[in-house]
C-alpha positions, 0 to 999 in steps of 0.5 A, spaced: 606 305 933 598 306 933 596 299 929 595 293 934 600 288 934 596 283 933 594 286 926 601 288 924 603 280 925 597 278 921 599 282 915 607 281 916 606 274 915 604 276 908 610 280 906 616 278 903 623 280 901 626 280 894 633 279 892 634 281 885 640 279 880 640 283 874 645 282 868 649 289 867 647 289 860 640 290 861 638 297 860 635 298 867 642 296 870 645 303 869 641 307 874 638 301 878 644 297 879 645 289 878 643 287 885 637 290 888 633 289 895 626 289 895 619 288 898 613 285 896 606 282 898 603 275 897 596 276 894 594 269 893 595 263 897 599 260 891 604 265 891 603 271 887 607 277 890 605 284 888 611 289 888 614 295 884 617 294 877 623 297 879 626 292 884 625 286 879 625 289 872 630 285 868 631 280 873 635 274 871 634 271 878 630 273 884 630 270 891 624 270 895 624 270 903 618 269 907 617 272 914 619 265 917 625 265 913 623 260 908 626 261 901 624 260 894 626 262 887 621 267 884 619 268 877 618 275 874 611 273 871 608 280 869 610 287 868 606 294 868 610 300 866 605 305 866 603 303 873 610 301 876 607 294 878 610 287 877 608 280 879 613 275 882 610 268 883 613 262 887 611 255 887 608 254 894 601 253 897 597 255 903 601 261 904 598 267 908 595 273 903 592 279 903 585 281 900 585 288 897 582 294 901 575 296 898 576 304 899 581 309 901 580 316 904 584 322 906 585 322 913 584 314 914 590 311 918 594 306 915 601 302 916 607 300 912 611 293 913 617 293 908 623 288 908 630 290 911 633 284 909 631 277 908 626 275 914 627 282 917 621 287 917 620 294 919 613 297 920 611 305 920 604 308 921 601 314 919 595 317 915 593 318 908 594 325 907 592 325 899 590 322 893 592 326 888 596 324 882 603 324 881 608 325 876 615 322 876 621 324 872 622 317 868 616 318 863 611 316 869 604 319 871 599 316 876 592 320 876 591 317 883 596 316 888 596 315 896 601 319 900 602 317 907 605 321 913 610 317 914 617 314 911 617 307 908 621 303 913 625 298 908 626 297 901 621 299 896 615 295 894 612 294 901 605 293 904 601 299 905 595 296 909 589 299 912 586 298 920 583 292 917 589 289 915 587 290 907 592 292 902 591 299 900 597 299 895 604 298 894 609 302 897 614 306 892 618 312 894 619 317 899 618 324 898 622 330 900 617 334 902 616 339 909 615 333 913 615 325 912 611 322 906 611 316 902 608 315 895 604 308 894 601 306 888 594 304 889 592 297 889 586 299 884 592 300 879 593 292 879 586 290 880 583 293 874 588 289 869 589 283 874 586 278 869 590 280 863 597 281 867 596 274 870 594 271 863 599 275 859 604 278 863 602 285 861 596 289 859 594 287 852 588 291 851 591 298 853 595 301 847 602 301 849 604 308 850 610 311 846 616 311 850 622 316 849 628 315 854 627 322 856 628 325 863 624 332 864 623 337 869 618 342 870 622 349 871 619 356 871 613 354 866 617 350 862 619 343 861 627 342 861 631 336 859 635 333 864 638 327 861 636 322 856 637 314 856 643 311 853 641 308 846 634 310 847 629 314 842 631 321 845 638 320 844 638 317 838 634 323 835 638 328 838 635 331 844 640 333 849 640 335 856 639 342 857 634 343 851 627 346 853 621 343 850 616 348 848 611 344 844 609 337 842 606 336 835 605 343 835 601 343 842 604 348 847 607 344 854 609 348 860 609 342 865 611 335 866 604 332 866 602 336 860 608 333 856 606 326 858 599 327 856 601 330 849 606 324 848 601 319 850 596 321 845 600 318 840 602 310 839 608 307 841 613 307 834 610 313 832 614 319 830 613 325 835 615 332 833 618 336 839 620 344 838 625 346 843 630 351 845 637 350 845 642 355 846 640 362 843 636 358 837 630 353 836 629 347 832 624 341 831 626 334 833 623 328 831 623 322 835 621 315 833 618 313 839 618 306 842 614 301 846 618 301 853 616 294 854 620 292 848 626 296 850 626 293 857 626 285 855 632 281 857 638 281 852 640 275 850 646 272 854 653 275 852 659 270 851 663 274 856 661 274 863 658 280 866 663 285 869 
């Protein structure tokens, strides 16, 4: 461990464990489960916590455990589906917190602290290897990300800090590459919209992106549908697993980022036309897009208990 122990301890005090319970009727429960474990970083002394959205999306209850073992009920107060970040608040005061780093550069040392359960934390360190963009299968694209030469040591949403103990980003995913690499969402993705997230719970000034409920994969210069979200727009329109998407609104697409950028030229709610190959033929499919925010709002309570 290259990071100084005193520095690690100071950062550790600003980390939390998140235990989230999600009702089975929420759309995210199918892929992410109804009980989720995560990590987070306290970013102000009044108890605002920055984490990844997939840990808390759809939460009906969140238990936050500080590094000293104290527990608080958490409230999901903001979500940004574009960046993949979320805010959770607890009723506390004078908490240790991290300030954001001023910059990040390829080659600089960095370390991660993540929860491994309640007040247990694990640490790993490495170097920033890349600041290139990242595209995910769930209609997700970062123009700039942080990749670190170490694996996330605990649950998603952990702290990526620099050698001064400043917050560089939020740990999101382990990447299966040649060596051990972790993807983090840069803290700048939060800072540029922090005021709106805190005031409104979402970014209101940014037009909602159209969401399809589509899982695309680039393959040999084509984009292939590998799955669709049940009850999502793509499924409702008839897009199927195995379809090869040739164009969006008559614009040819050959990669997943191209697909996303063409779709996001439209607005949530717009009809979007896809030209696809299916079997031995081709066809046009018009999808009535949606706002992912609306699709992921908590469902009303059911008369029956969750399974």
